[in-house]
CHARMM-style PDB file with segment names, atoms N, HN, CA, C and O in Angstrom:
ATOM      1  N   UNK     1       0.971  -1.187   0.065  1.00  0.00      PROA
ATOM      2  CA  UNK     1      -0.050   0.149  -0.014  1.00  0.00      PROA
ATOM      3  C   UNK     1       0.750   1.134   0.095  1.00  0.00      PROA
ATOM      4  O   UNK     1       0.332   2.189  -0.383  1.00  0.00      PROA
ATOM      5  N   UNK     2       1.954   1.148   0.652  1.00  0.00      PROA
ATOM      6  HN  UNK     2       2.294   0.292   1.040  1.00  0.00      PROA
ATOM      7  CA  UNK     2       2.790   2.517   0.467  1.00  0.00      PROA
ATOM      8  C   UNK     2       3.581   2.764  -0.627  1.00  0.00      PROA
ATOM      9  O   UNK     2       4.073   3.877  -0.813  1.00  0.00      PROA
ATOM     10  N   UNK     3       3.810   1.536  -1.611  1.00  0.00      PROA
ATOM     11  HN  UNK     3       3.410   0.632  -1.460  1.00  0.00      PROA
ATOM     12  CA  UNK     3       4.220   1.942  -2.981  1.00  0.00      PROA
ATOM     13  C   UNK     3       3.158   2.485  -3.797  1.00  0.00      PROA
ATOM     14  O   UNK     3       3.309   3.499  -4.478  1.00  0.00      PROA
ATOM     15  N   UNK     4       2.289   1.947  -3.745  1.00  0.00      PROA
ATOM     16  HN  UNK     4       2.166   1.124  -3.192  1.00  0.00      PROA
ATOM     17  CA  UNK     4       0.799   2.675  -4.174  1.00  0.00      PROA
ATOM     18  C   UNK     4       0.718   4.108  -4.012  1.00  0.00      PROA
ATOM     19  O   UNK     4       0.700   4.936  -4.923  1.00  0.00      PROA
ATOM     20  N   UNK     5       0.667   4.340  -2.679  1.00  0.00      PROA
ATOM     21  HN  UNK     5       0.682   3.667  -1.939  1.00  0.00      PROA
ATOM     22  CA  UNK     5       0.365   5.693  -2.164  1.00  0.00      PROA
ATOM     23  C   UNK     5       1.354   6.252  -2.684  1.00  0.00      PROA
ATOM     24  O   UNK     5       0.857   7.142  -3.374  1.00  0.00      PROA
ATOM     25  N   UNK     6       2.838   6.308  -2.829  1.00  0.00      PROA
ATOM     26  HN  UNK     6       3.242   5.585  -2.268  1.00  0.00      PROA
ATOM     27  CA  UNK     6       4.096   6.852  -3.141  1.00  0.00      PROA
ATOM     28  C   UNK     6       3.733   7.234  -4.646  1.00  0.00      PROA
ATOM     29  O   UNK     6       3.685   8.353  -5.158  1.00  0.00      PROA
ATOM     30  N   UNK     7       3.504   6.048  -5.177  1.00  0.00      PROA
ATOM     31  HN  UNK     7       3.543   5.140  -4.762  1.00  0.00      PROA
ATOM     32  CA  UNK     7       3.418   6.330  -6.882  1.00  0.00      PROA
ATOM     33  C   UNK     7       2.243   7.284  -7.182  1.00  0.00      PROA
ATOM     34  O   UNK     7       2.397   8.211  -7.977  1.00  0.00      PROA
ATOM     35  N   UNK     8       1.345   7.115  -6.701  1.00  0.00      PROA
ATOM     36  HN  UNK     8       1.220   6.362  -6.055  1.00  0.00      PROA
ATOM     37  CA  UNK     8      -0.079   7.995  -6.772  1.00  0.00      PROA
ATOM     38  C   UNK     8       0.105   9.288  -6.397  1.00  0.00      PROA
ATOM     39  O   UNK     8      -0.685  10.168  -6.741  1.00  0.00      PROA
ATOM     40  N   UNK     9       1.137   9.512  -5.678  1.00  0.00      PROA
ATOM     41  HN  UNK     9       1.779   8.797  -5.399  1.00  0.00      PROA
ATOM     42  CA  UNK     9       1.608  10.843  -5.158  1.00  0.00      PROA
ATOM     43  C   UNK     9       2.208  11.525  -6.536  1.00  0.00      PROA
ATOM     44  O   UNK     9       1.729  12.388  -7.271  1.00  0.00      PROA
ATOM     45  N   UNK    10       3.162  10.962  -6.577  1.00  0.00      PROA
ATOM     46  HN  UNK    10       3.552  10.261  -5.980  1.00  0.00      PROA
ATOM     47  CA  UNK    10       3.979  11.432  -7.789  1.00  0.00      PROA
ATOM     48  C   UNK    10       3.505  11.542  -9.086  1.00  0.00      PROA
ATOM     49  O   UNK    10       4.145  12.186  -9.917  1.00  0.00      PROA
ATOM     50  N   UNK    11       2.395  10.957  -9.379  1.00  0.00      PROA
ATOM     51  HN  UNK    11       1.875  10.434  -8.703  1.00  0.00      PROA
ATOM     52  CA  UNK    11       1.477  11.278 -10.928  1.00  0.00      PROA
ATOM     53  C   UNK    11       0.663  12.223 -10.378  1.00  0.00      PROA
ATOM     54  O   UNK    11       0.355  13.111 -11.174  1.00  0.00      PROA
ATOM     55  N   UNK    12       0.166  12.337  -9.165  1.00  0.00      PROA
ATOM     56  HN  UNK    12       0.415  11.616  -8.519  1.00  0.00      PROA
ATOM     57  CA  UNK    12      -0.610  13.592  -9.054  1.00  0.00      PROA
ATOM     58  C   UNK    12       0.416  14.885  -8.932  1.00  0.00      PROA
ATOM     59  O   UNK    12       0.064  15.985  -9.357  1.00  0.00      PROA
ATOM     60  N   UNK    13       1.485  14.711  -8.427  1.00  0.00      PROA
ATOM     61  HN  UNK    13       1.771  13.817  -8.081  1.00  0.00      PROA
ATOM     62  CA  UNK    13       2.476  15.946  -8.512  1.00  0.00      PROA
ATOM     63  C   UNK    13       2.617  16.436  -9.871  1.00  0.00      PROA
ATOM     64  O   UNK    13       2.424  17.616 -10.165  1.00  0.00      PROA
ATOM     65  N   UNK    14       3.009  15.383 -10.842  1.00  0.00      PROA
ATOM     66  HN  UNK    14       3.165  14.425 -10.603  1.00  0.00      PROA
ATOM     67  CA  UNK    14       3.396  15.679 -12.341  1.00  0.00      PROA
ATOM     68  C   UNK    14       2.147  16.203 -12.815  1.00  0.00      PROA
ATOM     69  O   UNK    14       2.192  17.244 -13.471  1.00  0.00      PROA
ATOM     70  N   UNK    15       1.049  15.661 -12.595  1.00  0.00      PROA
ATOM     71  HN  UNK    15       1.012  14.815 -12.063  1.00  0.00      PROA
ATOM     72  CA  UNK    15      -0.216  15.924 -13.581  1.00  0.00      PROA
ATOM     73  C   UNK    15      -0.276  14.848 -14.393  1.00  0.00      PROA
ATOM     74  O   UNK    15       0.733  14.235 -14.744  1.00  0.00      PROA
ATOM     75  N   UNK    16      -1.533  14.526 -14.770  1.00  0.00      PROA
ATOM     76  HN  UNK    16      -2.352  15.024 -14.485  1.00  0.00      PROA
ATOM     77  CA  UNK    16      -2.057  13.361 -15.411  1.00  0.00      PROA
ATOM     78  C   UNK    16      -1.536  13.638 -17.035  1.00  0.00      PROA
ATOM     79  O   UNK    16      -0.982  12.822 -17.771  1.00  0.00      PROA
ATOM     80  N   UNK    17      -1.848  14.853 -17.293  1.00  0.00      PROA
ATOM     81  HN  UNK    17      -2.298  15.516 -16.694  1.00  0.00      PROA
ATOM     82  CA  UNK    17      -1.807  15.057 -18.767  1.00  0.00      PROA
ATOM     83  C   UNK    17      -0.202  15.584 -18.828  1.00  0.00      PROA
ATOM     84  O   UNK    17       0.110  15.838 -19.992  1.00  0.00      PROA
ATOM     85  N   UNK    18       0.752  15.783 -17.985  1.00  0.00      PROA
ATOM     86  HN  UNK    18       0.498  15.578 -17.040  1.00  0.00      PROA
ATOM     87  CA  UNK    18       1.931  15.862 -18.366  1.00  0.00      PROA
ATOM     88  C   UNK    18       2.643  14.551 -18.255  1.00  0.00      PROA
ATOM     89  O   UNK    18       3.627  14.301 -18.951  1.00  0.00      PROA
ATOM     90  N   UNK    19       2.063  13.571 -17.229  1.00  0.00      PROA
ATOM     91  HN  UNK    19       1.263  13.774 -16.663  1.00  0.00      PROA
ATOM     92  CA  UNK    19       2.558  12.294 -17.401  1.00  0.00      PROA
ATOM     93  C   UNK    19       2.090  11.128 -18.903  1.00  0.00      PROA
ATOM     94  O   UNK    19       2.753  10.180 -19.325  1.00  0.00      PROA
ATOM     95  N   UNK    20       1.279  11.444 -19.216  1.00  0.00      PROA
ATOM     96  HN  UNK    20       0.740  12.214 -18.873  1.00  0.00      PROA
ATOM     97  CA  UNK    20       0.585  11.081 -20.568  1.00  0.00      PROA
ATOM     98  C   UNK    20       1.437  11.758 -21.735  1.00  0.00      PROA
ATOM     99  O   UNK    20       1.879  11.024 -22.619  1.00  0.00      PROA
ATOM    100  N   UNK    21       1.652  12.946 -21.766  1.00  0.00      PROA
ATOM    101  HN  UNK    21       1.293  13.542 -21.048  1.00  0.00      PROA
ATOM    102  CA  UNK    21       2.533  13.317 -22.684  1.00  0.00      PROA
ATOM    103  C   UNK    21       4.142  13.040 -22.590  1.00  0.00      PROA
ATOM    104  O   UNK    21       4.640  12.898 -23.707  1.00  0.00      PROA
ATOM    105  N   UNK    22       4.903  12.952 -21.692  1.00  0.00      PROA
ATOM    106  HN  UNK    22       4.498  13.067 -20.785  1.00  0.00      PROA
ATOM    107  CA  UNK    22       5.993  12.506 -21.276  1.00  0.00      PROA
ATOM    108  C   UNK    22       6.011  10.739 -21.832  1.00  0.00      PROA
ATOM    109  O   UNK    22       6.892  10.298 -22.570  1.00  0.00      PROA
ATOM    110  N   UNK    23       4.821   9.890 -21.280  1.00  0.00      PROA
ATOM    111  HN  UNK    23       4.105  10.249 -20.681  1.00  0.00      PROA
ATOM    112  CA  UNK    23       4.932   8.343 -22.045  1.00  0.00      PROA
ATOM    113  C   UNK    23       4.990   8.591 -23.429  1.00  0.00      PROA
ATOM    114  O   UNK    23       5.771   7.895 -24.077  1.00  0.00      PROA
ATOM    115  N   UNK    24       4.140   9.672 -24.170  1.00  0.00      PROA
ATOM    116  HN  UNK    24       3.505  10.237 -23.643  1.00  0.00      PROA
ATOM    117  CA  UNK    24       3.965   9.440 -25.512  1.00  0.00      PROA
ATOM    118  C   UNK    24       5.306   9.850 -26.237  1.00  0.00      PROA
ATOM    119  O   UNK    24       5.762   9.302 -27.240  1.00  0.00      PROA
ATOM    120  N   UNK    25       5.787  10.778 -25.637  1.00  0.00      PROA
ATOM    121  HN  UNK    25       5.417  11.223 -24.822  1.00  0.00      PROA
ATOM    122  CA  UNK    25       7.278  11.218 -26.080  1.00  0.00      PROA
ATOM    123  C   UNK    25       8.181  10.644 -26.085  1.00  0.00      PROA
ATOM    124  O   UNK    25       9.037  10.942 -26.918  1.00  0.00      PROA
ATOM    125  N   UNK    26       8.402   9.620 -25.219  1.00  0.00      PROA
ATOM    126  HN  UNK    26       7.706   9.378 -24.543  1.00  0.00      PROA
ATOM    127  CA  UNK    26       9.148   8.640 -24.886  1.00  0.00      PROA
ATOM    128  C   UNK    26       8.913   7.423 -25.698  1.00  0.00      PROA
ATOM    129  O   UNK    26       9.827   6.816 -26.257  1.00  0.00      PROA
ATOM    130  N   UNK    27       7.777   7.112 -25.746  1.00  0.00      PROA
ATOM    131  HN  UNK    27       7.035   7.604 -25.293  1.00  0.00      PROA
ATOM    132  CA  UNK    27       7.228   5.987 -26.708  1.00  0.00      PROA
ATOM    133  C   UNK    27       7.714   6.058 -28.373  1.00  0.00      PROA
ATOM    134  O   UNK    27       8.153   5.128 -29.050  1.00  0.00      PROA
ATOM    135  N   UNK    28       7.470   7.527 -28.793  1.00  0.00      PROA
ATOM    136  HN  UNK    28       7.113   8.282 -28.243  1.00  0.00      PROA
ATOM    137  CA  UNK    28       7.648   7.799 -30.224  1.00  0.00      PROA
ATOM    138  C   UNK    28       9.356   7.837 -30.051  1.00  0.00      PROA
ATOM    139  O   UNK    28       9.968   7.393 -31.022  1.00  0.00      PROA
ATOM    140  N   UNK    29       9.888   8.159 -29.298  1.00  0.00      PROA
ATOM    141  HN  UNK    29       9.391   8.520 -28.509  1.00  0.00      PROA
ATOM    142  CA  UNK    29      11.421   8.241 -29.049  1.00  0.00      PROA
ATOM    143  C   UNK    29      11.982   6.544 -29.404  1.00  0.00      PROA
ATOM    144  O   UNK    29      12.600   6.332 -30.447  1.00  0.00      PROA
ATOM    145  N   UNK    30      11.762   5.710 -28.674  1.00  0.00      PROA
ATOM    146  HN  UNK    30      11.260   5.882 -27.827  1.00  0.00      PROA
ATOM    147  CA  UNK    30      11.974   4.323 -28.462  1.00  0.00      PROA
ATOM    148  C   UNK    30      11.575   3.661 -29.682  1.00  0.00      PROA
ATOM    149  O   UNK    30      12.315   2.803 -30.164  1.00  0.00      PROA
ATOM    150  N   UNK    31      10.158   4.064 -30.390  1.00  0.00      PROA
ATOM    151  HN  UNK    31       9.557   4.760 -29.998  1.00  0.00      PROA
ATOM    152  CA  UNK    31       9.850   3.293 -31.486  1.00  0.00      PROA
ATOM    153  C   UNK    31      10.595   3.736 -32.826  1.00  0.00      PROA
ATOM    154  O   UNK    31      10.844   2.954 -33.744  1.00  0.00      PROA
ATOM    155  N   UNK    32      10.928   5.135 -32.818  1.00  0.00      PROA
ATOM    156  HN  UNK    32      10.726   5.770 -32.072  1.00  0.00      PROA
ATOM    157  CA  UNK    32      11.871   5.539 -33.980  1.00  0.00      PROA
ATOM    158  C   UNK    32      13.325   4.825 -33.782  1.00  0.00      PROA
ATOM    159  O   UNK    32      14.004   4.407 -34.720  1.00  0.00      PROA
ATOM    160  N   UNK    33      13.584   4.775 -32.798  1.00  0.00      PROA
ATOM    161  HN  UNK    33      13.032   5.115 -32.036  1.00  0.00      PROA
ATOM    162  CA  UNK    33      15.168   4.323 -32.457  1.00  0.00      PROA
ATOM    163  C   UNK    33      15.087   2.637 -33.085  1.00  0.00      PROA
ATOM    164  O   UNK    33      15.892   2.187 -33.900  1.00  0.00      PROA
ATOM    165  N   UNK    34      13.927   1.865 -32.493  1.00  0.00      PROA
ATOM    166  HN  UNK    34      13.273   2.231 -31.831  1.00  0.00      PROA
ATOM    167  CA  UNK    34      13.816   0.541 -32.951  1.00  0.00      PROA
ATOM    168  C   UNK    34      13.522   0.526 -34.502  1.00  0.00      PROA
ATOM    169  O   UNK    34      14.002  -0.416 -35.132  1.00  0.00      PROA
ATOM    170  N   UNK    35      12.861   1.373 -35.110  1.00  0.00      PROA
ATOM    171  HN  UNK    35      12.471   2.138 -34.598  1.00  0.00      PROA
ATOM    172  CA  UNK    35      12.795   1.206 -36.479  1.00  0.00      PROA
ATOM    173  C   UNK    35      13.968   1.558 -37.021  1.00  0.00      PROA
ATOM    174  O   UNK    35      14.172   1.096 -38.144  1.00  0.00      PROA
ATOM    175  N   UNK    36      14.899   2.320 -36.499  1.00  0.00      PROA
ATOM    176  HN  UNK    36      14.733   2.695 -35.587  1.00  0.00      PROA
ATOM    177  CA  UNK    36      16.235   2.738 -37.337  1.00  0.00      PROA
ATOM    178  C   UNK    36      17.008   1.437 -37.217  1.00  0.00      PROA
ATOM    179  O   UNK    36      17.613   1.046 -38.215  1.00  0.00      PROA
ATOM    180  N   UNK    37      17.047   0.762 -36.154  1.00  0.00      PROA
ATOM    181  HN  UNK    37      16.555   1.080 -35.343  1.00  0.00      PROA
ATOM    182  CA  UNK    37      18.134  -0.209 -35.844  1.00  0.00      PROA
ATOM    183  C   UNK    37      17.538  -1.889 -35.874  1.00  0.00      PROA
ATOM    184  O   UNK    37      18.270  -2.878 -35.835  1.00  0.00      PROA
ATOM    185  N   UNK    38      16.101  -1.902 -35.950  1.00  0.00      PROA
ATOM    186  HN  UNK    38      15.507  -1.099 -35.982  1.00  0.00      PROA
ATOM    187  CA  UNK    38      15.666  -3.109 -35.862  1.00  0.00      PROA
ATOM    188  C   UNK    38      14.726  -3.107 -36.494  1.00  0.00      PROA
ATOM    189  O   UNK    38      14.702  -2.360 -37.472  1.00  0.00      PROA
ATOM    190  N   UNK    39      13.684  -3.865 -36.216  1.00  0.00      PROA
ATOM    191  HN  UNK    39      13.704  -4.472 -35.421  1.00  0.00      PROA
ATOM    192  CA  UNK    39      12.082  -4.074 -36.662  1.00  0.00      PROA
ATOM    193  C   UNK    39      11.176  -4.288 -35.524  1.00  0.00      PROA
ATOM    194  O   UNK    39      11.342  -5.228 -34.747  1.00  0.00      PROA
ATOM    195  N   UNK    40       9.903  -3.150 -35.369  1.00  0.00      PROA
ATOM    196  HN  UNK    40       9.768  -2.386 -36.000  1.00  0.00      PROA
ATOM    197  CA  UNK    40       9.007  -3.431 -34.250  1.00  0.00      PROA
ATOM    198  C   UNK    40       8.377  -5.014 -34.681  1.00  0.00      PROA
ATOM    199  O   UNK    40       8.383  -5.681 -35.716  1.00  0.00      PROA
ATOM    200  N   UNK    41       7.908  -5.180 -33.467  1.00  0.00      PROA
ATOM    201  HN  UNK    41       7.903  -4.637 -32.627  1.00  0.00      PROA
ATOM    202  CA  UNK    41       7.237  -6.651 -33.609  1.00  0.00      PROA
ATOM    203  C   UNK    41       5.521  -6.102 -33.878  1.00  0.00      PROA
ATOM    204  O   UNK    41       4.777  -6.836 -34.528  1.00  0.00      PROA
ATOM    205  N   UNK    42       5.214  -5.308 -33.544  1.00  0.00      PROA
ATOM    206  HN  UNK    42       5.819  -4.712 -33.016  1.00  0.00      PROA
ATOM    207  CA  UNK    42       3.982  -4.503 -34.023  1.00  0.00      PROA
ATOM    208  C   UNK    42       3.983  -3.973 -35.601  1.00  0.00      PROA
ATOM    209  O   UNK    42       4.931  -3.336 -36.059  1.00  0.00      PROA
ATOM    210  N   UNK    43       3.302  -4.171 -36.044  1.00  0.00      PROA
ATOM    211  HN  UNK    43       2.532  -4.689 -35.671  1.00  0.00      PROA
ATOM    212  CA  UNK    43       3.014  -3.797 -37.391  1.00  0.00      PROA
ATOM    213  C   UNK    43       2.185  -2.800 -37.682  1.00  0.00      PROA
ATOM    214  O   UNK    43       2.563  -1.821 -38.325  1.00  0.00      PROA
ATOM    215  N   UNK    44       0.803  -2.967 -37.180  1.00  0.00      PROA
ATOM    216  HN  UNK    44       0.496  -3.763 -36.658  1.00  0.00      PROA
ATOM    217  CA  UNK    44      -0.569  -2.053 -37.010  1.00  0.00      PROA
ATOM    218  C   UNK    44      -0.156  -0.905 -35.767  1.00  0.00      PROA
ATOM    219  O   UNK    44      -0.112  -1.166 -34.564  1.00  0.00      PROA
ATOM    220  N   UNK    45       0.090   0.244 -36.317  1.00  0.00      PROA
ATOM    221  HN  UNK    45       0.055   0.456 -37.294  1.00  0.00      PROA
ATOM    222  CA  UNK    45       0.175   1.276 -35.464  1.00  0.00      PROA
ATOM    223  C   UNK    45      -0.750   1.402 -34.406  1.00  0.00      PROA
ATOM    224  O   UNK    45      -0.394   1.653 -33.255  1.00  0.00      PROA
ATOM    225  N   UNK    46      -2.102   1.214 -34.802  1.00  0.00      PROA
ATOM    226  HN  UNK    46      -2.392   1.011 -35.738  1.00  0.00      PROA
ATOM    227  CA  UNK    46      -3.186   1.374 -33.882  1.00  0.00      PROA
ATOM    228  C   UNK    46      -2.941   0.380 -32.374  1.00  0.00      PROA
ATOM    229  O   UNK    46      -3.288   0.694 -31.236  1.00  0.00      PROA
ATOM    230  N   UNK    47      -2.377  -0.634 -32.729  1.00  0.00      PROA
ATOM    231  HN  UNK    47      -2.096  -0.889 -33.654  1.00  0.00      PROA
ATOM    232  CA  UNK    47      -1.982  -1.680 -31.304  1.00  0.00      PROA
ATOM    233  C   UNK    47      -0.678  -1.133 -30.960  1.00  0.00      PROA
ATOM    234  O   UNK    47      -0.236  -1.796 -30.022  1.00  0.00      PROA
ATOM    235  N   UNK    48      -0.020  -0.386 -31.241  1.00  0.00      PROA
ATOM    236  HN  UNK    48      -0.380   0.153 -32.003  1.00  0.00      PROA
ATOM    237  CA  UNK    48       1.224   0.394 -30.317  1.00  0.00      PROA
ATOM    238  C   UNK    48       0.909   0.838 -28.908  1.00  0.00      PROA
ATOM    239  O   UNK    48      -0.021   1.559 -28.547  1.00  0.00      PROA
ATOM    240  N   UNK    49       1.473   0.503 -28.473  1.00  0.00      PROA
ATOM    241  HN  UNK    49       2.229  -0.083 -28.766  1.00  0.00      PROA
ATOM    242  CA  UNK    49       1.633   0.928 -26.832  1.00  0.00      PROA
ATOM    243  C   UNK    49       2.597   2.072 -26.249  1.00  0.00      PROA
ATOM    244  O   UNK    49       3.816   2.036 -26.419  1.00  0.00      PROA
ATOM    245  N   UNK    50       1.943   3.084 -25.552  1.00  0.00      PROA
ATOM    246  HN  UNK    50       0.952   3.114 -25.414  1.00  0.00      PROA
ATOM    247  CA  UNK    50       2.735   4.114 -25.002  1.00  0.00      PROA
ATOM    248  C   UNK    50       3.394   4.098 -23.810  1.00  0.00      PROA
ATOM    249  O   UNK    50       3.756   5.132 -23.248  1.00  0.00      PROA
ATOM    250  N   UNK    51       3.685   2.360 -23.131  1.00  0.00      PROA
ATOM    251  HN  UNK    51       3.391   1.520 -23.588  1.00  0.00      PROA
ATOM    252  CA  UNK    51       4.327   2.074 -22.187  1.00  0.00      PROA
ATOM    253  C   UNK    51       5.264   1.067 -22.505  1.00  0.00      PROA
ATOM    254  O   UNK    51       6.307   0.928 -21.865  1.00  0.00      PROA
ATOM    255  N   UNK    52       4.926   0.317 -23.517  1.00  0.00      PROA
ATOM    256  HN  UNK    52       4.079   0.430 -24.037  1.00  0.00      PROA
ATOM    257  CA  UNK    52       5.747  -0.833 -23.826  1.00  0.00      PROA
ATOM    258  C   UNK    52       6.154  -0.802 -25.411  1.00  0.00      PROA
ATOM    259  O   UNK    52       5.212  -0.481 -26.136  1.00  0.00      PROA
ATOM    260  N   UNK    53       7.143  -1.024 -25.944  1.00  0.00      PROA
ATOM    261  HN  UNK    53       7.908  -1.285 -25.355  1.00  0.00      PROA
ATOM    262  CA  UNK    53       7.694  -1.320 -27.094  1.00  0.00      PROA
ATOM    263  C   UNK    53       8.199  -2.289 -27.356  1.00  0.00      PROA
ATOM    264  O   UNK    53       9.237  -2.379 -26.701  1.00  0.00      PROA
ATOM    265  N   UNK    54       7.981  -3.469 -28.246  1.00  0.00      PROA
ATOM    266  HN  UNK    54       7.138  -3.396 -28.778  1.00  0.00      PROA
ATOM    267  CA  UNK    54       8.322  -4.750 -28.682  1.00  0.00      PROA
ATOM    268  C   UNK    54       9.168  -4.597 -29.958  1.00  0.00      PROA
ATOM    269  O   UNK    54       8.655  -4.178 -30.996  1.00  0.00      PROA
ATOM    270  N   UNK    55      10.716  -5.005 -29.863  1.00  0.00      PROA
ATOM    271  HN  UNK    55      11.132  -5.346 -29.020  1.00  0.00      PROA
ATOM    272  CA  UNK    55      11.395  -5.245 -30.711  1.00  0.00      PROA
ATOM    273  C   UNK    55      11.581  -6.358 -30.987  1.00  0.00      PROA
ATOM    274  O   UNK    55      11.702  -7.251 -30.148  1.00  0.00      PROA
ATOM    275  N   UNK    56      11.655  -6.561 -32.581  1.00  0.00      PROA
ATOM    276  HN  UNK    56      11.557  -5.836 -33.263  1.00  0.00      PROA
ATOM    277  CA  UNK    56      12.346  -7.879 -32.824  1.00  0.00      PROA
ATOM    278  C   UNK    56      13.828  -8.312 -32.841  1.00  0.00      PROA
ATOM    279  O   UNK    56      14.602  -7.575 -33.451  1.00  0.00      PROA
ATOM    280  N   UNK    57      14.266  -9.308 -32.304  1.00  0.00      PROA
ATOM    281  HN  UNK    57      13.638  -9.907 -31.809  1.00  0.00      PROA
ATOM    282  CA  UNK    57      15.850  -9.624 -31.942  1.00  0.00      PROA
ATOM    283  C   UNK    57      16.338 -10.327 -33.105  1.00  0.00      PROA
ATOM    284  O   UNK    57      15.862 -11.430 -33.373  1.00  0.00      PROA
ATOM    285  N   UNK    58      17.432  -9.698 -33.979  1.00  0.00      PROA
ATOM    286  HN  UNK    58      17.819  -8.802 -33.761  1.00  0.00      PROA
ATOM    287  CA  UNK    58      18.014 -10.552 -34.689  1.00  0.00      PROA
ATOM    288  C   UNK    58      19.298 -11.356 -34.311  1.00  0.00      PROA
ATOM    289  O   UNK    58      20.144 -10.740 -33.662  1.00  0.00      PROA
ATOM    290  N   UNK    59      19.598 -12.926 -34.705  1.00  0.00      PROA
ATOM    291  HN  UNK    59      18.912 -13.427 -35.232  1.00  0.00      PROA
ATOM    292  CA  UNK    59      20.535 -13.466 -34.008  1.00  0.00      PROA
ATOM    293  C   UNK    59      21.728 -12.805 -34.279  1.00  0.00      PROA
ATOM    294  O   UNK    59      22.600 -13.043 -33.443  1.00  0.00      PROA
ATOM    295  N   UNK    60      22.056 -12.035 -35.197  1.00  0.00      PROA
ATOM    296  HN  UNK    60      21.347 -11.841 -35.877  1.00  0.00      PROA
ATOM    297  CA  UNK    60      23.343 -11.639 -35.859  1.00  0.00      PROA
ATOM    298  C   UNK    60      23.966 -10.479 -34.534  1.00  0.00      PROA
ATOM    299  O   UNK    60      25.154 -10.284 -34.278  1.00  0.00      PROA
ATOM    300  N   UNK    61      22.620  -9.752 -33.757  1.00  0.00      PROA
ATOM    301  HN  UNK    61      21.655  -9.910 -33.965  1.00  0.00      PROA
ATOM    302  CA  UNK    61      23.511  -9.141 -32.724  1.00  0.00      PROA
ATOM    303  C   UNK    61      23.230  -9.885 -31.531  1.00  0.00      PROA
ATOM    304  O   UNK    61      22.238 -10.613 -31.537  1.00  0.00      PROA
ATOM    305  N   UNK    62      24.102  -9.799 -30.294  1.00  0.00      PROA
ATOM    306  HN  UNK    62      24.908  -9.207 -30.289  1.00  0.00      PROA
ATOM    307  CA  UNK    62      24.074 -10.624 -29.028  1.00  0.00      PROA
ATOM    308  C   UNK    62      24.136  -9.564 -27.904  1.00  0.00      PROA
ATOM    309  O   UNK    62      24.928  -8.622 -27.867  1.00  0.00      PROA
ATOM    310  N   UNK    63      23.264  -9.834 -27.072  1.00  0.00      PROA
ATOM    311  HN  UNK    63      22.621 -10.600 -27.102  1.00  0.00      PROA
ATOM    312  CA  UNK    63      23.019  -8.728 -26.235  1.00  0.00      PROA
ATOM    313  C   UNK    63      22.890  -9.726 -24.630  1.00  0.00      PROA
ATOM    314  O   UNK    63      22.013 -10.537 -24.329  1.00  0.00      PROA
ATOM    315  N   UNK    64      23.953  -9.345 -23.926  1.00  0.00      PROA
ATOM    316  HN  UNK    64      24.665  -8.686 -24.170  1.00  0.00      PROA
ATOM    317  CA  UNK    64      24.476  -9.833 -22.542  1.00  0.00      PROA
ATOM    318  C   UNK    64      23.797  -8.958 -21.610  1.00  0.00      PROA
ATOM    319  OT1 UNK    64      23.990  -9.076 -20.400  1.00  0.00      PROA
TER     320      UNK     64
END
């Protein structure tokens, strides 16, 4: 309950519209990066999320 209360306080301090816009801006940034270097898993833009971006991993790239 403490963690929920803490996070809700942060959301209210930032403002819902500001928080939404920040997520949208970061989502666009990550998607553009993903499109530039890899391929996005989701093809249809109407199904893209502003909080989660999935990128296809190619075997020639090794991430540790």
